[in-house]
C-alpha positions as CSV (number, residue, x, y, z in Angstrom):
1,M,102.5,113.1,116.7
2,K,103.1,111.0,119.8
3,K,102.8,107.9,117.7
4,N,105.6,109.1,115.3
5,I,107.9,110.0,118.3
6,T,107.3,106.5,119.8
7,K,108.2,104.9,116.5
8,L,111.3,107.0,116.2
9,I,112.4,106.1,119.7
10,S,111.8,102.4,119.1
11,C,113.8,102.4,115.9
12,L,116.7,104.3,117.6
13,T,116.6,101.8,120.5
14,V,116.8,98.8,118.2
15,L,119.7,100.3,116.2
16,L,121.6,101.1,119.4
17,V,121.1,97.6,120.9
18,S,122.0,96.0,117.5
19,S,125.2,98.0,117.3
20,L,126.2,97.2,120.8
21,A,125.5,93.5,120.3
22,C,127.5,93.3,117.1
23,G,130.5,95.0,118.6
24,G,133.2,96.8,116.6
25,S,135.9,94.1,116.3
26,S,136.1,91.5,113.7
27,T,138.8,89.5,115.4
28,G,137.0,89.0,118.7
29,G,140.1,90.0,120.6
30,E,140.9,93.0,122.7
31,V,143.9,95.2,121.7
32,I,145.9,96.6,124.6
33,S,148.6,99.3,124.1
34,T,151.8,98.5,126.0
35,S,154.4,100.9,127.3
36,D,156.7,100.3,124.3
37,G,153.9,101.4,121.9
38,S,153.2,98.0,120.5
39,N,149.7,96.5,120.4
40,Q,148.8,93.0,121.5
41,S,145.7,91.0,120.8
42,A,143.8,89.4,123.7
43,T,143.5,86.2,121.7
44,S,147.3,85.8,122.1
45,A,147.1,86.2,125.9
46,P,148.5,89.7,126.2
47,K,150.7,90.8,129.1
48,V,149.0,93.6,131.1
49,T,151.4,96.4,131.6
50,T,151.1,98.3,134.9
51,Y,152.4,101.8,135.2
52,N,154.0,103.8,138.0
53,I,153.4,107.2,139.5
54,G,154.9,109.8,137.2
55,D,154.7,107.8,134.0
56,V,153.3,109.8,131.1
57,I,151.1,107.5,129.1
58,Q,149.7,108.3,125.6
59,V,146.2,106.9,125.0
60,E,144.3,107.9,121.9
61,T,144.9,111.7,121.6
62,Q,145.6,112.1,125.4
63,N,148.5,112.0,127.7
64,I,147.6,110.9,131.2
65,T,149.9,111.0,134.3
66,L,149.2,109.7,137.7
67,N,150.9,112.5,139.7
68,S,150.5,111.0,143.1
69,A,148.6,108.4,145.0
70,Q,148.3,107.4,148.6
71,I,146.4,104.9,150.7
72,S,145.1,106.2,154.0
73,G,143.2,103.6,156.0
74,S,140.5,102.3,153.7
75,T,140.7,105.2,151.3
76,L,142.7,105.5,148.0
77,Q,143.4,109.0,146.8
78,A,144.9,109.7,143.4
79,N,145.9,112.9,141.5
80,F,146.0,112.9,137.7
81,T,146.8,115.2,134.9
82,I,145.2,114.6,131.5
83,E,146.4,116.6,128.5
84,N,144.4,116.8,125.3
85,K,146.8,116.5,122.4
86,G,144.0,116.2,119.8
87,T,142.2,118.8,117.7
88,E,138.8,118.4,119.3
89,S,137.5,118.7,122.9
90,I,137.2,115.6,125.0
91,S,135.1,114.8,128.0
92,V,136.4,113.1,131.1
93,S,134.3,111.5,133.8
94,S,135.8,110.1,137.0
95,L,132.8,107.8,137.3
96,L,132.9,106.5,133.7
97,S,136.6,106.6,132.9
98,F,138.2,105.4,136.1
99,E,137.8,102.3,138.3
100,A,139.9,101.0,141.3
101,K,140.1,97.6,142.8
102,G,141.9,96.2,145.9
103,D,144.5,93.4,145.3
104,D,141.8,90.9,146.3
105,G,139.7,92.1,143.3
106,T,137.1,94.1,145.4
107,K,135.9,97.0,143.4
108,L,136.2,100.3,145.3
109,E,133.4,102.9,145.5
110,E,134.3,106.4,144.4
111,D,134.1,108.9,147.3
112,I,133.1,112.3,145.9
113,F,132.3,113.8,149.3
114,D,135.5,113.3,151.3
115,C,138.0,113.9,148.5
116,P,140.1,117.1,148.4
117,S,138.9,119.8,146.0
118,G,139.8,119.6,142.4
119,N,137.6,116.7,141.2
120,L,138.8,115.2,137.9
121,G,136.0,115.6,135.5
122,G,134.8,117.9,132.7
123,T,135.6,119.0,129.2
124,I,139.2,119.4,128.1
125,L,139.6,121.7,125.1
126,A,142.1,120.8,122.3
127,G,145.7,121.6,123.6
128,D,144.5,122.1,127.2
129,K,145.0,120.1,130.4
130,L,142.9,119.1,133.4
131,K,144.4,118.2,136.8
132,G,142.4,116.8,139.7
133,N,141.8,114.2,142.4
134,I,139.8,111.0,142.6
135,C,139.2,109.1,145.8
136,W,137.8,105.6,146.4
137,K,136.7,104.1,149.7
138,G,136.4,100.5,150.8
139,L,140.0,99.3,150.4
140,T,140.8,96.3,152.6
141,T,144.2,95.5,151.2
142,S,147.6,97.3,151.4
143,S,147.7,97.9,147.6
144,A,145.3,98.6,144.8
145,K,145.1,99.0,141.0
146,I,143.6,102.0,139.2
147,Y,142.1,101.5,135.7
148,Y,141.6,104.2,133.1
149,T,139.6,103.9,129.8
150,A,140.0,106.9,127.6
151,E,136.8,106.4,125.6
152,L,133.6,104.7,126.5
153,F,133.5,101.1,125.0
154,S,137.2,101.2,124.2
155,S,139.2,98.1,124.8
156,T,142.4,100.0,125.7
157,V,142.9,100.2,129.4
158,V,145.7,101.8,131.4
159,V,146.5,100.2,134.7
160,W,148.5,101.7,137.6
161,E,149.5,99.7,140.7
162,V,149.5,101.7,144.0
163,K,151.3,100.3,147.1
């Protein structure tokens, strides 16, 4: 019995690694959705569009809005609303879906302990919304960028600049 389970796990691991190594794109380029709804290929040197507080951005079957953001000392605090416009539930994780960097490129560390209540993470049912906060610490510059990826391994990234 243990031998069969070990074989099954080995086969699944090989399949997973193979699928990740092969990738899902035949063009080799990354596609980025811009604010005007068009798509650009990374092989044609796309222009990265940065969004502002209050912009409602459609990504996949979601609308995401950065409601507010503030820099206080070395901490960046942001409040988001994500609306599920699809027909199936979606999962959102502040750790997996969001990232922040200072203007100097330093990746900020998520601060889950000193952030106001209302953490942004969980399941959003079809037609429902989730509103919450994410905080990052370690900011050494006067501005930062926040990055959102709607789905794991997606090449579509939404970027906000906070000053």
